[in-house]
N, C-alpha and C positions, 0 to 999 in steps of 0.2 A: 760886696764883691760877688759877682755871679761866678758859678763854677763853669769850667770848660767842658763842652760836650765832646763826645767821641768824634763827631764829624769835624769839629774845629781842631782837635788835637791831631787828627790824621793829617790835615794840611800843614800844621805847624811842625810836626815831626818829619814830614817830607821835606820841608824847607831846611830843617836842621840837618837832615841827611845830606842834602846837596851841599850845604856849607861845610860839613865835616869832610866830605869827599874832596872838595877844593883844598881844604886845609891839609889833608893827607898828602895830596900830590905836591903841595907847595912846601911841605915840611922839609927842613934841611938835616935834621938829626934823626937817628934811628929811634931814639926814645920817644920823640914827638910822633913819628910815624906809628909806633906801637900804640901810643895813647889814642891817636885818631882811629886806628884800625879797631881797637878794642871798643871804643865808643860807637863806631859804625856797626860793629857786630851786635852790640846790645840793642841799638836802635832798630836794626833789621829784625831782631827777635821780637821786639815790641810791635813793630808794624805788621809782622807776620801774624801775630796773635790778634791784632785788631782787624786784620783782613778776614779772619774767620767769623767775625760777628755779623749778624744779620743787619741789613740796611735799616730795618725797623728799630734797631738798638742805637743808631747813630745820634739820636737826640738825648740819650741818657748821659749822665754825668760821667766824665772820664776818671778812671782809676787805673794806675799802672798794673799791667797784667803779668808780664814776664819778670821772673826773679832777676835775670841778668840786667834788665833795664832799671829795675828798682835799685840794684846795687850800683849802677853807673851814675845815678843822679848826683851823688856827692862829687864824683870826678868832673861832671859837667859844671857843677857850682865852682869847683876849683879852677877849671879851665876859664870860666867867665872872669874870675879874679886875676888870672895870669895871661890874658890874651896877648898882651904886648910882648911877653917873653916867649910865647909859643908860635905866634903867627907874624910873619914879616910883611906880608902884602896888606896894605891899608884897606883895600876894597873887601878882601876876605874877612879881615878883622872886624870891620864895620858891620858887614852883613851878619856875621856870627854873633856879634854883640847884640844886635837888634833882635835876632831870632832867640837867643838865650834870654834876653829881657822879657820877651813875650811869654816864654815858657817858665819864668822864675816862679810863678805861683804853683805850677805843677811840681817843681823840684822841692818846694817847701813842705809838701805833704809827707 
């Protein structure tokens, strides 16, 4: 299995951010909104750190940078297992499942 480059992860994390923002606005409970807000904040922290890297570094192997994002990876794994309980809109759940599946190797680290 090939490792994910920084350029690839930038695109995947941007997709994840979009999915989580949709899930946030569609969430019906405050606890779900809190979860999605927390995940979005951690994701923004990671994307911010990645944006500081030189374009010349984008072909390097990705490794999580921000502590906040590293800590959130377990919650993202749990979210993937409980999508049906957290997200009611089928299109959002399908897109989030697809995006989280693409990122599963990153969360395994």
